[in-house]
N, C-alpha and C positions, 0 to 999 in steps of 0.2 A: 472617419478616416484616420487610421493610427499609423504613424511610420514612424521604425524604429530600425536602430543601427548596432548589430551587436559587432561588438570593438573586439572581445575576447572570450574564447572556447575553447575547449579542447580538440574540438572538430574544426579545423580550419578551413572547410566547405560549407561552415554552416554561417559566416563572417561575411556580412553585407548587410545592404539596407534591404529593408522590407516593408512595402506599404500595403494595410488591408483597408479594405472601403468598407468596413463596419465597424458598430460601437462597440464591441466586445471580442478580445480575444484572449488564447490558452496557450502556455507556454508549459511544454511539459515532457516527459518521460514515453508518452503515448503517441503512438504515430497518427494518431488522430487530430494532436494538437495543431493548432494552427502553426507554430513555430514548435518543429519536432527535436529534440536535445538529448538522442539517445546513449551518449556518452557521459552525461552528467550523470551523478546519482542522488536524483532528483524523484518527487513523487509522479504519478502520471500527470496529473493536472495540477501543475504545481503553481503557476502566477498566471493572475487574469489581469488585463486591462482594461477598463470598461471607461464609455465616456459616457456621464449623469450631467443633466444639466450644462452641456458645453463645458465639462469640467472633466479633467482625466483622472480615475483614481487606479491604484494598483494594490490588489489583495494577493494573500499567498495561501500556503497550504497549512491547515492548522495545527501538522506535526512539524511543522519548520519553525524554528524557535524564532528567527530573524532576517532578513536581507536588508543589506548596504543600500542606503538612498543618497545620494551626494557625500558617499564614505561617513554616512552617520545611521547606527543602528535603528531600525524600524522595524515595530514588532505587532503591527496591524495594518490597517486599511490605510492608504495614506493619498492626501491628492499631491499629483506631480504637475510640472508645468515645461513645456520646450527645454532641451538641454540638460534634463537631469539625467543624473547617471544612477544605472540600477546595477548591482552585483551580488551573485550569489555563488554558492560552490564556485566552479572556474570560470563562471561566465560575466561579461559585465556586457551592460548596453545602454543605451543612449535614447532618448525620447527626442525626435527629430519634430515633429509636428504631430496636430491630432487636430480634428473638427467633427461635429456630427455630421453623420453621414444621414442625408433623406432618402432612405431605401423604402420605394413603393410596394406595399405589399400587395399579395394576388389579387383583394377587393379590390383594394385602390385602382388595381390596372384594371380589371375587370369592369367596375365603374365609368371610369377615364375612358373606356374603351367603346362601352355603351353611349354615352352621352355623345362620341364622336358621331357613331352611327346614325344616333339618332339627329342629329345635326344635319348630315349627310341625304338624310330620309334613302338607309340604304334598305335593299330588298331582304338582306340578312336579318332585318327587324322583323318580320313575319315567322321566321325559321325560330328565330329567338323565343317569342310569345309563344308559339305552339311546345317547343321542347318545357317552358315552363309552365306550361298548364297542365303539361303530363305528370310534370313532376309534384 
């Protein structure tokens, strides 16, 4: 989960707090970005926030020279902490909180559900077995 607050931007409707229950998010001028900033003069997938080993890292587009992290120039991938301030173009944002999200994959969900059905001795197990044999 990554929670940020947009403090300043050209588009006042974008200001506010955002929480994403995932370990990777993108800010950019592309409508498919997690945070869409159409009024900024930035690349489509400009900035990425990613949690790796319970640490938050920021990276940005290679065509961009630098961004500011806590009012200091940063030219590459950088480790962040809560309350860090990031600024670029006309935007300023603050890292509120981050933690690794344990997102269950489809495979994990299906295996867990199958185990539950086995424990219940469900009649559906017969159908599942026949389907598996046909595949």
